[in-house]
N, C-alpha and C positions, 0 to 999 in steps of 0.2 A: 078711656085710653087716650093718651096724647102722644104726639110724634116728637121727633128730635127738636123741632122748633117750639114745643110746648103747646101747640094748638091741638084741639080735639081731632082724633085720628079715626077715620072710618075705614072699613075694609079689613079689620083685624079679626082673625079667627082665634077665639079664646077657648081653650080646653082645660079641664081639670082631670088630674090623673095621678099616677105614681111614677117614681123614678127608680129604676134598678141600674145603678151605675150611671150610664149616659142614655139608657133606654127608657123612653117615656111611654107609658101605657095609658090610653085615654079611658076615663071613667064617665065623663060627661062633657057635653059641648054646650057652651053658653049660647044664649040667644040675645039679641038677634045674631045670626052668624052669616056673614061677618058683621062687625059693629056698624052702626049707622053714623049719621052726621055728627051726633053728640059724642060718639065714642063709648057710650054706656053699654053695659052688658050685665046679665044675671044668669044664674044656673041653679038647677034643683039637684041637691046631692043628699046623701045619707047624713043624718045628724050625728055628730060625735066622731066623724071620720077625719082623717088627715089627708090633705091633697097638695099637689104641686100644680101651679097655674102656668100654662104654656101659651105663648103668643106667637102667631104666624101672620106675616104681612109682606106683600110683595115689596122688595126694595130694602127690607130689614132682615137681619139674621134671625133665625128662630130664637126666641128669648124666653125668659122665665121670670116669674115674680120674685122680687128681692126686696126685703124690707128697706125702707128709705125712699121708695117711690121710683127708682130708676131700675128698669128691667136689666137683666144680665143675659148675655149670650153663652154663659158658661154654666152647664147643668149643675156642676158641683157647688155653685154659689147660690142656687135657688133656695128660697125660704119656704118650707112647708107650712100650710095653713091648717090649724085645728078648727074645724067647723062644728060648733056646738050652739044650737039655738039660732043659727044663721050668722052671717058675717057680711058687713057692708064696708064700703070704702077700700075695696081691694084695687086701688088705682095704680097705674104703672105708666111710665114714660119710656117709649122705645127710642134708643139712642144708637144702637149698633147697626149701621147701614150694612148692606150685603156686598158692597163693592169696595175695592181698595186700589191704591195707586202707589207705585214704588219706582225707584231708580237710583242713579248715582249722580252726584254733582261734581263736576270737574272744572279745573281752571282753564278758561279760554284765554288764548294768548301765551300759553306755555307749550313748549315743543312736545312734551310727553302727556299734556293734558292731565296732570296729576289730580287725584281726588282731593276734595276740600271738605274738611270736617268743620262742624259748627255753623253750617249755613242754614238759615231759616228757609223752609219750603212751605209756601202757603197755597192752599187750594181755594180759588176765588170763584164765587158764584154771584153774578150781577155786581161785581165790584167789591162784595163783602167777603170776608174770610170765612169759609165754610169749615175748614179744618187746616191743621198745620203740623209740621214735624221739624226736627233739627237733624242734620246729617251727622252720622257717627264720626267720632274722633278716634275710635279704636284702630290700632295699626292694621289689623287684619280685615277690617270692614270700613275703612275710612271713606267718607263721602256718601255712603249708602243711607237711604231713608225709606220709610214706609208709612203711608197714611191709611189706616184701616177704618172700618165702620163708616164708609162713605155711602151716602144715598145715591141712587141713580140720578144722573143729570148731566148737564154740560158745564164744564169748568175751564178756567185758565190756571196755569201754574206759575207762581212767582218765586224767584230765588234771590235772597239778599243776605248781606252780612257786612261786618266792619272791613274797610279797605277794599270792598268789592263794588262793582257797578251792578245795580239791580237789573235782573234779566228775566226773560219770560220764555216759557217752553215754546219751541217751534216744531221740533221733530226729535226723534230718538238720538240724532247726531248733531243737533244745532239748537241754539237759543239766540234771542235777540234782546238788545237793551231797549228797544222801542216797544212800548205796550201795544201799539197798533199792529205790530208784526206778529203778535202772539197767535198761536194756533190753539183752538179750543179742543178740549178732551171730553168726549161723551162716554159716560159710563152707564152700562145697563145693569140690571139686577144681578148680583152675584159675580160681576165681571172683576177680574184682577188684571190691571194694566201694569206691567213690570218694566217697561222701557221708557218711563217718563224722565229721561235724563236731562240734567241741566248743565250748561256750559257758561260759566260766569267769569268775566275778566276782572283783573285788578283795576283799581281806579287810578293807578299811577305808573304801572310797569307792564312790559311784555318781554318775551324772550326771543333771542336769536341764537342760532347755532348752525352747524353745517359740517362739511367734510372737504378736506383738501386732498387732491390727487395729482399725479403727474399727467401730462398730456396723453400718456399711454394707459392711464387708469390705475396705476399703482398708488397705494396710500402714501401720504407724506406725514411721517410722525415727527414729533418734536418741534414743529413750527410754532412760533410765538404769535398769539392773537392779542391785539390791544385795541381799545376804543378811545377816541378823543373827542372833545368838543372843539370845534373850529370857529374862530372869530372871522368876521368879515375883514377884508383888507383895510388897513389904515388909510384914510383919505389923503394924508400928507406923505407918508412913507411908502405906502403900498404893501407894508408888511402884513403877513397873516400869522396869527398866533394860535397856539394849540394848548389845551388843558387836558392832562398834563403835557409837558413838552414831549415832542416826538421821541420815541424810544425809551421813555421813562414810564413809571407807574406800573401797576400790576399787569402781568400778562398771563394768558392761559395757553397751555400747550396742547397740540393735537396728540391723540393717543395712537396706539399701534395701528389702528384702522384709519387714521387720518381725521378722526372725528374731533370736533371741538364744541364747547358749550355744554349746556345752555348758559348764555349770559343774560341775566335778568336786568334789563335797562329801563331807566325812566323814559317816558314818552318824549320824543323830540328827535333831532337830527344828530347822527353820530358818524364820525370818520372811522372806518373799520380798516385796521392795518394787519397785514400778514408779513412776518419776517421768517424766512425759511432758509437755513444754510443750503447752499448749492442751488437755490432757486431765486433768491433775491427778495426784495421788499416791494410789496404791492399794496394798493388800496382798493378794496372791493366795494362794488355797488350792491344794492339789494338783490340783484340778479346774478351776482358773482362775476360781473365784468371787471377786468383788471385795469388799474391806472397806476402810473408811477409818480405822478405829481400830487402830493397831498393838498396843495393849494387849490387845485381844480378838480380833484376826484369827486364823483358823485357821492353824496352822503346817504347813509342808510336811515330811512324814516321809521322810527319805532312808534306804533300807533296802538290805541286801545283795542284789546282783543285780537291782535294780529301777531301770531308767532311766525317767524321767518326762518326758513331753512335756506342758508346761503352756501351753496356748493361752488367750488372753483377748481379749475385745473391750472397748474403752474408749469411753464416750460422750464427746462433745466437752464440754470443761469450760466452765462459765459463770463460774467464779471462779478467781482466782489468790490469792496469799497476801502478807500483810504480817506480819513477825515481829519480835520484839524482847524486851526484858527491862526490868522496872521494879524499881528499888531505892530505898533510902533514901540519904541523903547519906553514911551510914557504910558503905554497900555491902551492907546486908542486903536480900535479896529481899522484895518485898511481894506477898503472895497476895491474890486477890480484887479486884484493880483492874479496873474496867470500862474497856474500850478502845473508843472510838468512832472511826468512819471516816466522814467526812462531806464533802459538797460543797455550795456555796451555790447558791441560786436565788432568784428574785424572785417573790413572789406577786402576786395581782391588785391588792393595795393598795399595791404598790411596796415592800413590806418584804422584807428579806433573810431567807430561810428556810434552815436547815441540814438537809440530807437525809442520813439514815443509809443506808449502802449494804450493811451486813451484814444477813443474814436474822436472825441472833442475834448480839448483840454478844459479842466475845471477852472472856474474863476471864483474869487471870494465874494460873498454877499455883503450887505451893508454892515453886518455884525462881524465881518472878517472871517466867517466860517466858509468851508468848502467841502465838497464831496467829490472825490475822484473815483470814477468807475473803471476798474482795471481787471484784467485777467488774473486769476490767482497766481501767486508766486509758487516756485517749485524749489526742489533741493538744489538745483543748479542755476536758478534765475531769481534774483531779488531785484529791488528797484532803488533808484536814486530819485528823490523827490526834490524838485527845484521850485523856487518862488521868484517870479519876474514881475516887476512893476516899474513903470516910468518914475524916475526920481528917487528910486531906492536901489541899494546894492543888491545885485542878484545873489541869492543865497541858496544853499543846498542843506537839506536836513542832515545833521542837527547842528545848525549855526556854522556851516562850513562854506568856504569861498569857492570851492571847485567840486566838480562831480567826483573826481578821483578821491578826494578826501572825505566825501559824504558818508554818513552812517546809512548802511543799507536797510531797507524797509521790506518786511514780509507781510502779506495779507492773503488769507485763504477764505474759502466759503464759510468754514466753521468759525474762523477767527478774523473778521474784518479788522483792519488796523485803525485805531483812533489815536488822537493825541499827537499827530505829526504836525506840530506847530512851528511857527517862525516869528522871530522879532526882527523886523527890517530897519535898517538905518539909512538915512539920506545918502544919495550916491553922487559921486562925481563920474559922469557917464557920457559916453558917446553912443549914438544910436543911428540906425539906418536900415536899408533893405537892399538885398542883392537879387538881381534878376538875370535871366538868360537874355541873349540877343533878341529873341522873339517876344520878350516882355514877360514871360512866365517867371514865377518866383522860384528861387533856389533854396532848398533847405539843406542843412548839413555843411554849409560852406564855412571853412575855418577863417575867422576874422581875428587878426592879431595886430597889436600895437608893436611897431618895430623902431629901433634906434640904431645908430651907427656905433659900433664898438671901436674906439680909436686904437686899441691895442691889438686888434685882430689883424691877421695877414691873409693873403690869398686873394681870390677873385673879389672884385668890388661888391658884387651882390651878396657874397657870402659874409661880408663884414657887417651886414645888417642883421641884428639879433633881436630876439623877443624881449620886450620891456618887462621888467619885474615890478611888482607892487607888494611890498611886505613879504618878499621871498617867493611869491607866486607869479607864474606867467600871466601876463595880461592878454588873455585870448578867450574866445568863445566860439560858438557855432550858431549859424542862423536857424531860426525856428521853422516850423512847417509853413508859415506864411512868408518866409524869406527875411523876416526881420531879425535884428540882433540888438542887444544892449550890452555894452562892454564897460565894466567898471575900470576906471583909469586913475592913476595918481594925479593929484591936483597940480595945476600950474607947471606941468611937465610936457615939453613939446615931443611929439612922436609922429610917426606916419602909420597909416592903416594898410594892412595887407589882406587881400581876399584870395583864398586858395581853395580849389576843389579839383578832384581827380577828373582828368579828361578836359579841363577847361584852362583858359589862360589865367595866370596869376596876375592880378592887378593891384595897383597902389593908388589910394584915393588921390584925385578923383578918377583917373583912367590911365595912369602911367603903367608901363610894363617893367620899369626899373624903380627900385625904392629911391634911388638918388633923384629921380625926376618926379617923385610924389610930392604932395602938398602937406605942410606941417599942420598939425591939429594940437591945440592947447585948450584944456578945459579948466575953468576956475572951480574952486571948492564948492561942492553941492550944486553945481551947474549940470544940466543935461543938454548936450549939443546933439541936435538931431539933423537928419537929412544927409548923413554921410553914406550915400547910396553908391552902388557900383553895378556895372554890367559885365558879366563874364562870358565872352564868346567861347565856343568850342575851339580847341587847339587847331592851328592851321597845319597843313601838310605842304612840305617843300621838297622837291626831288628833281633829279636830273642825271646827267652822265658827263664824264670827261672823255674827250677823244683826242687822238693825235692830230697834229697840224694837217696831216693829209686826209683826215676824216676817219681813219681807221680806229678800232677799239683801243682804248688805253688800258694796258694790262700790267702796268708797272707797280700797282698797289699804291699805298699811301692813304691819305685822308683828306676830307673837305672840312674846312672850318667856317663857322657862321659868326660874323662879327657885327656888332651894333655900336653906333656912336652915341655916347651919353654925355650929359652935362651934369656936373656935380659940384659940391662945395667940400672944402677940406674936412669940415666937421659935421657933415650930414645935416641932420635936423637942427643943429646948433649954428649953422651958417659957416662963415669963413670965406676965403678967396674962392672964386668960381673957376672951374676948369672944364675942358671938353676933351674926351679921349675915346678911343675905340676899345671895346672890351669883347673878349671872346665869350660867345654865348653857348655854342655847342660845337661838337666835333663828331663827324661820322666817317667811319672807314669806308673806303671805296671797295666795290665788289670786284671780282676778277674780270669783269667786262667794263669797269669804270663807272658803274652806277652808284648813286648815293641818295639818301632820303633823310629828312628831318621832320619831327613833330615839334612845333614851336609856336610862340606868340606871333600874332600878326605884326607887321611893321616893315621898315626898310633895313636891309642888311647888305653886307659885302661878304663875298665868298673868297676864300683863299685855299690853295692846294698845297699840301705838304707831302712830298718835297715842293718847294716854292715854284709857282708858275706866274706869280703876280696877282693883282687884285681884279675881281670881276664885280662890277656894280650890279645889284639885283634889287628891283623894286617889289 
């Protein structure tokens, strides 16, 4: 008798008998029983009879003699012996151990830990392969394996295959790629270990996936998931690049439950982007933390054997986006252009006021692109997009010179607006800043270029009219920071008016009458800066008229406010100089003789109508 290793096997009980089906009936037992060190045996039996030889040994299945020299553990495969005149050389090798090991091999680093077919599973003893099997590729049993006929002993299990990292059994729920971390498996006689599962990672990829919900826990479906490779910032320009470009390339959508993935990614660092209508665009870390800046957002590290579930909750968005690019006529991008997004309303004085909707106005990057974060438009409110840059004509989408003529722009959560582009031309421009008397900046101040209309009649101030340029009024309003840029016709003298409700109207630099303002002339493509102004709050002037004896004046009439001005016949174009008194305001007297004015600060004279003479008032 020999064992599985081919060496003489002692301790085998050899019996001769008959088989009826699978039932063995002993006729004789060989001696010595069991076999000794040499494994030899003999038995005395009836001559001319037929026998089946059975072998029993601890650690092996009950086996039977089979021609060819290898015993079988299947009774139906036994070879009967005809014993006539004796028979020698009934040698057999026992190979069917009584223990077995089985399990399922799955992919480590995948979210579902899917079973793997075609994986080689080796049972190692002292570093040598004692037995092996290959996992099933059948759809209904994929990844399963079974190693039978194992002798009792202590083993390690090794799992390997193409495109996989060789791994070792640690427990029923884990494996390791480090041989030193392997856990040994000890099998006793007749033992069946059915949970020797393997978990084997890909040698190049791992999976990520997760779920998107609102901050209230509701699923977000239809969100777009993309991944990018991000380069380090360029040392000269500071630009960060992405592959593919942001917003481009294949995307994966969250399902009705908010779930996404799995994405099977190569090992390395990835920028993970989420774009969700009504929630916005975010970049997620491996823990689901949100960032809005792709250049600085933490990257997701994809590592060997590590599947990552990245869940995140998104707050409802308050803004969507308007995007575009600004270039010169030659196609060069313009950096630093301020992009306004506004809608009109009417103030208490009946004036049109333009309201900026961005918390911080967008500016163009080095490539001329911009992203404006804006509240979604509605059926009753759309936007005018403006482009303001020093040295360029202020323009409104689409290539319009005024807000009123601009093409309205809509943008919603579901449909952010792209392609709101502009081509700017060099400007002939005057620029400045308007402040209050306390130094704070004033937005929404109307800044207008005015000239004298020689054909006009009426009060002197009323003869100053708005300058036209190509048929359009040369006027603008100050921005949130109090600054303005006004496109003006070249080589044309004019004066600047600054007007705001509740404040004194001033003419550059600080006159209260256009006739006393300073001329401004701008050469072609020149930008004249520093045309600043300060607008105080309107002054209050009041008093009463009494009779000569001090009693109340009850005869009615009005008080007139007069100012002395200096002017030239042709206004901004010069001519002979003159000085005259002009009527500024008129107020009816109350029934007790009282009167009141709201007016610009300065020196005036008062007159009473019906006439009572002049009263000087500083």
